[in-house]
C-alpha positions in Angstrom: 68.8 36.5 28.4 71.1 34.1 26.6 74.0 35.0 28.8 71.8 34.1 31.8 71.1 30.7 30.3 74.7 29.8 30.4 74.7 30.5 34.2 71.4 28.6 34.8 72.2 25.5 32.8 75.1 24.4 35.1 72.9 25.0 38.1 70.1 22.9 36.7 72.6 20.1 35.9 74.0 20.2 39.4 70.5 20.0 40.9 69.7 17.0 38.7 72.8 15.2 39.9 71.9 15.9 43.5 68.3 14.7 43.0 69.5 11.6 41.2 71.9 10.7 44.1 69.2 11.2 46.7 66.6 9.1 44.8 68.9 6.2 44.0 71.7 6.4 46.6 74.2 6.6 43.8 76.3 9.2 45.4 78.9 6.6 46.2 79.4 5.8 42.6 82.9 6.3 41.3 83.9 6.5 37.7 85.8 3.2 37.9 82.8 1.4 39.4 80.4 2.8 36.8 82.6 1.9 33.9 83.0 -1.7 35.2 79.2 -2.1 35.5 78.8 -0.7 32.0 81.4 -3.0 30.6 79.8 -6.1 32.3 76.5 -5.2 30.8 78.2 -4.8 27.4 79.6 -8.3 27.5 76.3 -9.6 28.8 74.7 -8.3 25.6 77.3 -10.1 23.5 76.6 -13.3 25.3 72.9 -12.9 24.6 73.8 -12.8 20.9 75.6 -16.1 21.2 79.2 -14.8 21.2 81.9 -16.3 23.3 83.1 -13.4 25.5 86.0 -15.3 27.0 88.0 -14.5 23.8 87.3 -10.8 24.5 88.8 -10.6 28.0 91.8 -8.6 26.8 89.3 -5.9 25.6 87.5 -5.5 28.9 89.9 -2.8 30.2 89.6 -0.9 26.9 85.8 -1.1 26.9 85.7 0.0 30.5 87.9 3.0 29.8 85.8 3.9 26.7 82.5 3.8 28.6 83.9 5.5 31.7 82.7 9.2 31.0 79.2 8.2 29.9 78.8 5.6 32.6 79.8 8.0 35.3 77.5 10.7 34.1 74.4 8.4 33.9 75.3 7.0 37.4 75.4 10.5 38.8 72.0 11.3 37.2 70.5 8.4 39.1 70.6 5.8 36.3 73.2 3.1 36.9 74.5 1.8 33.5 73.1 -1.7 33.9 70.0 -1.3 31.8 69.3 -0.8 28.1 68.3 2.9 28.3 71.1 4.0 30.7 73.7 1.9 28.8 72.6 3.5 25.5 73.0 7.0 27.0 76.4 6.1 28.5 77.6 4.6 25.2 76.4 7.6 23.1 77.9 10.2 25.4 81.2 8.3 25.7 81.4 7.9 21.9 80.7 11.7 21.4 83.2 12.8 24.1 86.1 10.6 23.0 85.6 12.0 19.5 84.8 15.7 20.4 87.9 16.2 22.6 90.5 15.3 20.0 88.5 17.0 17.2 88.4 20.2 19.2 92.1 20.0 19.9 92.9 19.1 16.3 91.1 22.1 14.8 92.1 24.5 17.5 95.7 23.9 16.7 95.1 23.3 13.0 93.5 26.7 12.5 96.3 28.5 14.2 99.1 26.6 12.6 97.4 26.3 9.3 97.6 22.5 8.8 93.9 21.8 8.9 91.0 23.1 6.9 87.2 23.0 7.3 86.9 20.8 4.3 87.8 17.7 6.3 85.5 18.5 9.2 82.8 16.3 7.7 84.9 13.2 8.1 85.0 13.7 11.9 81.2 14.0 11.9 80.9 10.7 10.1 82.9 9.0 12.8 80.5 10.4 15.5 77.1 9.2 16.8 74.5 9.3 13.9 72.1 11.6 15.8 71.5 14.1 13.0 69.0 12.0 10.9 67.0 11.4 14.1 67.0 15.0 15.0 66.0 16.0 11.5 62.8 13.9 12.0 62.2 15.8 15.2 62.6 19.1 13.4 60.0 18.0 10.8 57.6 17.1 13.6 58.1 20.4 15.3 57.6 22.3 12.1 54.4 20.4 11.5 52.9 21.4 14.9 54.3 24.9 14.6 52.1 25.7 11.6 49.0 25.4 13.7 50.1 28.6 15.4 50.2 30.5 12.1 47.7 33.3 12.0 47.2 33.3 15.7 50.5 34.9 16.9 53.9 35.8 15.6 56.1 32.8 15.1 59.4 34.2 13.8 62.5 32.9 15.5 66.2 32.0 14.9 67.3 28.5 14.0 68.2 26.7 17.2 71.9 25.7 17.6 71.1 21.9 17.5 69.0 22.4 14.3 71.9 24.4 12.8 74.3 21.5 13.7 72.3 19.3 11.3 73.6 21.5 8.4 77.3 20.5 8.3 79.3 21.7 5.3 79.9 19.2 2.6 82.4 20.6 0.0 81.0 18.4 -2.8 77.5 19.8 -3.0 77.1 22.6 -0.4 78.0 26.3 -0.2 80.0 27.2 2.9 78.3 30.1 4.8 80.2 30.3 8.1 80.8 28.8 11.5 78.2 27.7 14.0 77.2 30.6 16.4 76.0 29.2 19.7 74.6 31.8 22.1 77.3 34.4 21.5 80.1 31.8 21.1 81.9 31.1 17.9 82.1 27.3 17.4 84.4 25.4 15.1 81.7 23.5 13.1 81.3 24.8 9.5 77.7 25.3 8.3 76.8 24.7 4.6 73.7 25.2 2.5 72.6 22.5 0.1 69.9 22.7 -2.6 69.1 23.0 -6.2 68.6 26.8 -6.5 71.0 29.7 -6.6 72.6 31.5 -3.6 72.4 35.3 -3.3 74.9 37.4 -1.3 74.1 41.0 -0.2 77.3 42.6 1.2 78.6 46.1 1.0 82.2 46.9 0.3 84.5 45.9 3.1 82.0 43.4 4.6 84.3 40.4 4.0 82.6 38.9 1.0 85.9 38.4 -0.9 87.5 36.6 2.0 84.4 34.5 2.4 84.4 33.7 -1.4 88.1 32.6 -1.2 87.3 30.3 1.7 84.5 28.6 -0.1 86.3 28.3 -3.5 89.5 27.0 -1.7 87.6 24.2 -0.1 86.2 22.9 -3.4 87.3 19.3 -4.3 89.7 18.5 -7.1 86.8 17.4 -9.4 85.1 20.8 -9.2 85.3 23.4 -12.0 84.8 27.1 -11.3 83.9 30.3 -13.2 84.7 33.4 -11.1 84.3 37.1 -11.8 87.2 38.6 -9.9 87.0 42.4 -9.8 90.6 43.2 -8.8 92.5 39.9 -9.3 92.8 39.2 -5.6 91.0 35.9 -5.7 93.1 34.5 -8.6 96.3 35.7 -6.9 95.4 33.9 -3.7 93.9 30.7 -5.1 95.4 30.3 -8.6 98.8 28.8 -7.8 97.4 26.2 -5.4 94.7 25.3 -8.0 97.5 24.6 -10.6 99.3 22.4 -8.1 96.2 20.4 -7.5 95.7 19.7 -11.2 93.2 22.3 -12.3 93.6 24.0 -15.7 93.8 27.7 -14.8 92.4 30.2 -17.3 93.1 33.8 -16.3 91.2 36.2 -18.6 92.9 39.4 -17.4 93.1 41.9 -20.3 94.6 44.7 -18.1 97.1 42.6 -16.2 95.8 43.2 -12.7 96.8 39.8 -11.5 100.2 38.1 -11.1 99.5 35.2 -13.5 99.7 35.1 -17.3 96.7 36.2 -19.3 94.8 33.7 -21.4 92.7 34.2 -24.5 89.2 33.4 -25.6 87.5 33.6 -29.0 83.7 33.2 -28.8 83.5 32.3 -32.5 85.3 29.1 -31.7 82.3 28.1 -29.5 80.3 27.7 -32.7 82.7 25.1 -34.0 82.4 23.2 -30.7 78.6 23.4 -30.9 78.6 21.8 -34.3 80.7 18.9 -33.1 78.6 18.4 -30.0 75.2 18.5 -31.8 76.1 16.2 -34.7 72.5 15.1 -34.9 71.3 18.6 -35.9 74.2 19.6 -38.1 75.5 23.1 -38.7 72.2 24.8 -38.2 72.8 24.8 -34.4 75.2 27.7 -34.9 72.2 30.0 -35.5 70.9 29.8 -31.9 74.4 30.1 -30.5 75.0 33.2 -32.6 71.8 34.6 -31.4 72.8 34.0 -27.8 76.2 35.8 -28.4 74.3 38.8 -30.0 72.0 38.9 -27.0 74.9 39.1 -24.7 76.8 41.7 -26.7 73.8 44.0 -27.2 72.0 44.7 -23.9 68.5 45.9 -23.6 69.0 49.5 -22.6 66.0 51.3 -24.4 62.8 49.9 -22.8 60.7 52.6 -24.6 61.9 51.6 -28.1 63.0 47.9 -27.9 63.0 47.7 -31.7 66.5 49.3 -31.7 67.9 46.5 -29.5 66.1 43.7 -31.4 67.2 44.7 -34.8 70.8 45.4 -33.6 70.9 41.9 -32.1 69.5 40.4 -35.3 72.2 42.2 -37.3 75.1 41.3 -35.0 73.9 37.7 -35.2 73.9 37.8 -39.0 77.5 39.3 -39.0 78.7 36.6 -36.6 77.3 33.9 -38.9 78.8 35.6 -41.9 82.3 35.7 -40.3 82.0 32.1 -39.2 80.8 30.9 -42.6 82.8 32.9 -45.1 85.9 34.4 -43.5 89.2 32.5 -43.5 90.2 30.9 -40.1 92.5 33.7 -39.0 89.7 36.3 -39.2 87.0 34.2 -37.5 86.8 36.3 -34.3 84.8 39.2 -32.8 87.5 41.7 -33.9 86.5 41.0 -37.5 82.8 41.3 -36.5 83.5 44.8 -35.1 85.4 45.8 -38.2 82.6 44.8 -40.5 80.0 46.7 -38.4 82.1 49.8 -38.2 83.8 50.0 -41.6 82.0 47.5 -43.8 84.1 46.1 -46.7 86.3 49.0 -48.0 88.2 46.4 -50.1 85.2 46.1 -52.3 85.0 49.9 -53.1 85.7 50.6 -56.7 84.1 54.0 -57.2 84.3 57.0 -54.8 80.5 57.2 -54.5 80.2 53.6 -53.2 79.7 53.1 -49.5 81.7 50.3 -47.9 79.0 49.4 -45.5 76.3 49.2 -48.2 78.6 46.9 -50.1 78.9 44.7 -47.1 75.1 44.5 -46.7 74.9 43.5 -50.4 77.4 40.8 -49.8 75.3 39.5 -46.8 72.2 39.6 -49.0 74.0 37.6 -51.7 74.9 34.9 -49.1 71.7 33.0 -50.2 73.5 32.1 -53.4 76.1 30.0 -51.5 75.8 26.6 -50.0 75.9 26.3 -46.2 75.4 22.5 -45.9 72.0 23.0 -44.1 69.6 23.9 -46.9 70.2 27.6 -46.6 69.2 27.9 -43.0 72.3 29.9 -42.1 72.5 32.1 -45.3 68.8 33.0 -45.0 69.5 34.4 -41.5 72.4 36.4 -42.8 70.4 37.9 -45.7 67.4 38.8 -43.4 69.8 40.5 -41.0 71.1 42.7 -43.8 67.5 43.5 -44.9 66.6 44.5 -41.3 69.6 46.8 -41.1 68.7 48.5 -44.5 65.2 49.2 -43.2 66.6 51.6 -40.5 68.5 53.8 -42.9 67.2 57.4 -42.9 68.4 61.0 -43.4 69.9 61.2 -40.0 71.6 57.9 -40.1 70.7 54.4 -39.1 69.7 54.0 -35.4 70.0 50.2 -35.7 73.6 50.4 -36.8 74.3 53.1 -34.1 73.0 50.6 -31.4 75.2 47.8 -32.8 78.3 50.1 -32.9 77.8 51.2 -29.3 77.3 47.7 -28.1 80.5 46.4 -29.7 82.7 49.3 -28.8 84.6 47.2 -26.2 86.2 45.4 -29.2 88.2 48.6 -30.0 90.3 48.2 -26.8 93.8 46.8 -27.8 93.8 44.7 -24.6 90.5 43.0 -25.6 91.7 42.6 -29.3 94.8 40.9 -28.1 93.0 38.1 -26.2 90.1 37.7 -28.6 91.8 36.2 -31.7 92.1 32.6 -30.4 91.0 30.4 -27.6 92.9 28.7 -24.8 89.8 26.9 -23.6 86.2 26.3 -24.5 83.2 26.7 -22.3 82.2 23.0 -22.5 85.4 22.2 -20.6 83.7 23.6 -17.5 81.0 21.0 -17.8 83.2 18.1 -18.7 86.4 18.7 -16.8 87.8 20.8 -13.9 89.2 24.1 -15.1 89.1 27.3 -13.1 88.2 30.3 -15.2 88.8 33.8 -13.7 87.5 36.9 -15.4 89.6 39.8 -14.0 88.7 43.4 -14.6 88.1 46.6 -12.5 84.6 47.2 -11.2 84.3 50.4 -13.1 85.1 48.7 -16.4 82.8 45.8 -15.7 80.0 48.4 -15.1 80.8 50.3 -18.4 83.4 49.5 -21.0 83.7 45.7 -20.5 80.1 45.0 -19.7 79.5 43.3 -23.1 82.6 41.2 -22.9 81.9 39.9 -19.4 78.2 39.3 -20.3 79.3 37.4 -23.4 81.6 35.1 -21.3 78.9 34.6 -18.7 75.9 34.0 -20.9 77.8 31.8 -23.4 79.1 29.5 -20.6 75.7 29.1 -19.0 74.1 28.5 -22.3 76.6 25.8 -23.1 75.9 24.1 -19.7 72.2 24.1 -20.6 72.8 22.5 -24.0 75.0 19.6 -22.7 72.7 16.8 -21.3 73.1 15.8 -17.7 74.6 17.5 -14.7 77.8 17.2 -12.7 78.5 15.1 -9.7 80.4 18.1 -8.3 78.7 21.3 -9.5 80.6 24.0 -11.2 81.1 26.9 -8.8 79.7 29.9 -10.7 80.6 33.1 -8.7 79.4 36.4 -10.1 80.8 39.3 -8.1 79.2 42.7 -8.7 76.3 40.9 -10.4 74.2 44.1 -11.2 77.2 45.5 -13.1 76.6 42.9 -15.8 73.4 44.5 -16.8 70.1 42.8 -17.4 70.4 39.2 -18.5 67.0 37.9 -19.5 67.7 34.2 -18.9 68.5 35.0 -15.2 65.0 36.2 -14.6 63.5 32.7 -15.1 66.3 30.2 -15.3 68.5 31.2 -12.3 66.6 28.9 -9.8 67.1 25.8 -12.1 70.7 26.2 -13.1 71.7 23.5 -10.5 70.2 20.7 -12.5 72.6 21.6 -15.4 75.6 21.2 -13.1 75.9 24.9 -12.0 76.2 26.1 -8.5 75.3 29.8 -9.1 76.3 32.4 -6.5 75.6 36.1 -7.2 76.9 39.0 -5.1 75.4 42.5 -4.9 76.3 45.4 -2.7 72.7 46.3 -1.9 69.2 45.8 -3.1 68.9 49.1 -4.8 71.5 48.2 -7.3 69.7 44.9 -8.0 66.4 46.7 -8.5 67.9 49.1 -11.0 68.8 46.3 -13.3 65.8 44.0 -12.6 63.0 46.4 -11.6 60.2 43.9 -12.1 61.7 40.7 -10.6 64.4 41.6 -8.1 62.3 40.4 -5.2 61.7 37.1 -6.9 65.4 36.7 -7.5 66.0 37.1 -3.7 62.9 35.1 -2.7 63.6 32.2 -5.1 67.2 31.7 -3.9 68.0 28.6 -1.9 69.5 31.0 0.7 70.6 34.6 0.9 73.7 35.7 2.9 73.4 39.1 4.4 76.8 40.6 5.4 77.8 44.0 6.7 75.6 46.7 5.3 74.7 50.3 6.2 72.2 50.7 3.4 69.0 51.8 5.0 66.6 50.2 2.5 68.5 46.9 2.6 68.4 46.8 6.4 64.7 47.6 6.4 63.9 45.0 3.9 65.9 42.4 5.9 64.1 43.4 9.1 60.7 42.8 7.4 61.9 39.6 5.8 62.9 38.1 9.2 59.4 38.7 10.4 57.9 39.3 13.8 58.4 37.3 17.0 56.2 36.9 20.1 57.9 38.9 22.9 57.1 38.5 26.6 57.6 41.5 28.9 57.0 41.6 32.6 55.4 44.9 33.7 55.7 45.8 37.4 52.7 47.2 39.1 52.7 50.7 40.5 53.2 51.2 44.3 49.8 52.9 44.6 48.0 50.7 42.1 45.9 47.7 42.9 47.1 46.0 39.8 50.0 43.7 40.5 52.9 42.6 38.2 51.7 41.1 34.9 53.1 39.5 31.7 52.4 41.4 28.5 52.7 39.7 25.1 53.5 41.7 21.9 54.5 41.0 18.3 57.8 42.7 17.5 60.3 42.4 14.7 62.9 39.8 15.3 65.4 42.5 14.5 64.6 46.1 14.0 66.4 48.1 11.3 68.9 49.5 13.7 69.5 46.0 15.2 70.1 44.6 11.7 72.8 47.2 11.0 74.4 46.6 14.4 74.3 42.8 14.0 75.8 43.0 10.6 78.6 45.3 11.6 81.7 43.9 9.9 83.7 44.2 13.2 81.3 41.7 14.8 81.9 39.1 12.1 78.3 37.8 11.8 76.2 36.7 8.8 72.5 36.4 8.7 71.3 33.6 6.4 67.7 33.6 5.3 66.4 30.4 3.8 63.4 29.5 1.7 60.6 28.2 3.9 62.9 27.8 6.9 64.0 29.9 9.9 67.0 32.2 9.5 70.5 31.3 10.7 73.0 33.5 12.5 76.5 32.3 11.7 80.0 33.5 12.3 81.9 34.8 9.2 85.1 33.1 8.5 87.8 34.1 5.9 90.0 31.9 3.8 92.9 32.3 6.3 90.7 30.6 9.0 89.2 27.7 7.0 92.0 26.7 4.6 95.4 25.0 5.2 98.4 27.1 4.2 99.0 25.0 1.0 95.6 25.9 -0.4 96.3 29.6 -0.7 99.0 32.2 -1.2 99.6 34.8 1.5 98.2 38.3 0.8 100.5 41.3 0.6 97.8 43.4 2.2 97.4 41.3 5.3 100.3 40.0 7.3 100.0 36.2 7.9 100.2 35.1 11.6 103.6 33.8 12.6 102.4 30.3 13.3 100.9 29.9 9.8 104.1 31.3 8.4 106.1 28.7 10.3 103.9 25.9 8.8 104.2 27.4 5.3 108.0 27.4 5.5 108.0 23.8 6.8 105.7 22.7 3.9 107.8 24.6 1.4 111.0 22.9 2.7 109.4 19.4 2.5 108.2 20.1 -1.1 111.6 21.3 -2.1 113.3 18.2 -0.5 110.9 15.9 -2.4 111.5 17.8 -5.6 
């Protein structure tokens, strides 16, 4: 049907021109005559405002040329451009046309040669006619009257192309979702989603989510910071060098050396020192809640039937962290020492053979109340209570609380983690106050198992720091969590994810399918999708995910013409029925990665159908490094070599 519309529209326009000529006798109008009439009316308007038009004679030819396309069109439609309405239409169309033609040429060549990116598209729109605010008012009016049809018939539909054009991408406060899709044609205009809530991405492996993520991150302005979980180092390899050239501080936390850039270090105990300096009003006691947050991240809630194991293990890990921070010398204030104390205790205190090193350590923690902590014993009391809780679990078959703590901190036995956990090259507050880019690089399998606690600790501590520093950010921090279910259940995400934006965080989470998300968040996974500002659905062959999306899109009113039978007295008739906007099979076909389409569902608004665009289509060549897996087009390679030569010459 949509293909037919493209054939019918030119015919309707042709008939309108013919009718206009017959009614007004304007068939003899030429483009030159129409433009001269429009120019005369323009200068007449200036004279009515009291301006001397004799000084503008040299501009008459320029004005006539500028108004020529719109004036000719209105004249052919039967409206000579010598009146206010016709002149306004002629002026608007000419304005749009003279801007649209060079813009189309610029981006058509810029995308192929790699000298233009979608981040600058917004400036072209600002130079065009300001029709979008007016059309947004019309959209609101249409939505108001549309609600009166609720409950009477199906009302699901796609967002119309003109409505989608009111959502231009702004790299400061929007998430790039794709290019405008206009009745089967891929347009140049980038579409962005703005709002205060998080963005969810549901995309299977090979659907293009990594290429999409590179494109969005690469278009971020210089003021933006970023925290990215990069499963194989591909994102940091592509965007890291250009980020350094643009003035970003690059932190590459890559314990296994998967990327091509040097590995940085991070010691979470140093975050406690920064917390004390930030919260001078409260003093040293603030370290207790920060230590509890670290313990919550390290010890996941895995035993729902016996949560006491998790709670006591968290309490004990918190106490050990506080003990290390308060009593250990600076060189030992790190999580490696925390792991050593939990696993071995204090063997240096053993005097007799019958003494247990761990029991001696618990006694040392209990004796902490005898020392001054500069906050009236608020820290030492927590340390002593943690030791008491651990003692309560001791039995004949061991201590299940200690076993839980040992299992949760096992990632600290890896030499690669030990090597990057003794000092810090950055603090999490820098993401709120400055513009660093932090990449956490690890294989998916390790994020799901061995390194789960380490990645959770990084993620939760950074987000908690954002929440405890007043105010937001003018340009939000891009917080991209790939393979989000692999991090395990994070309690704060269940309630706080929709409001992270007010703390200066633009949260984007990625999952392969809904089943993985449900396994981690069995009670609130639908709320996590439903409360998102928007959800991007990319290529998927997961049956349950496709069925859920089909039901989420809703039902539309379909009209079907039924032909009467030859021997029947009943003639042709129109039948109305409520059908899914897309069936399950149609969802899977629409989201086929080869078709390059993305479905965007939005809270309280109609869904969007956009065209997927990778980083090599939306970024100029100096914003990314070429991939070794995909050969760069020859035109972009030519531009890259020219840019490299110019930079070398300037250097």
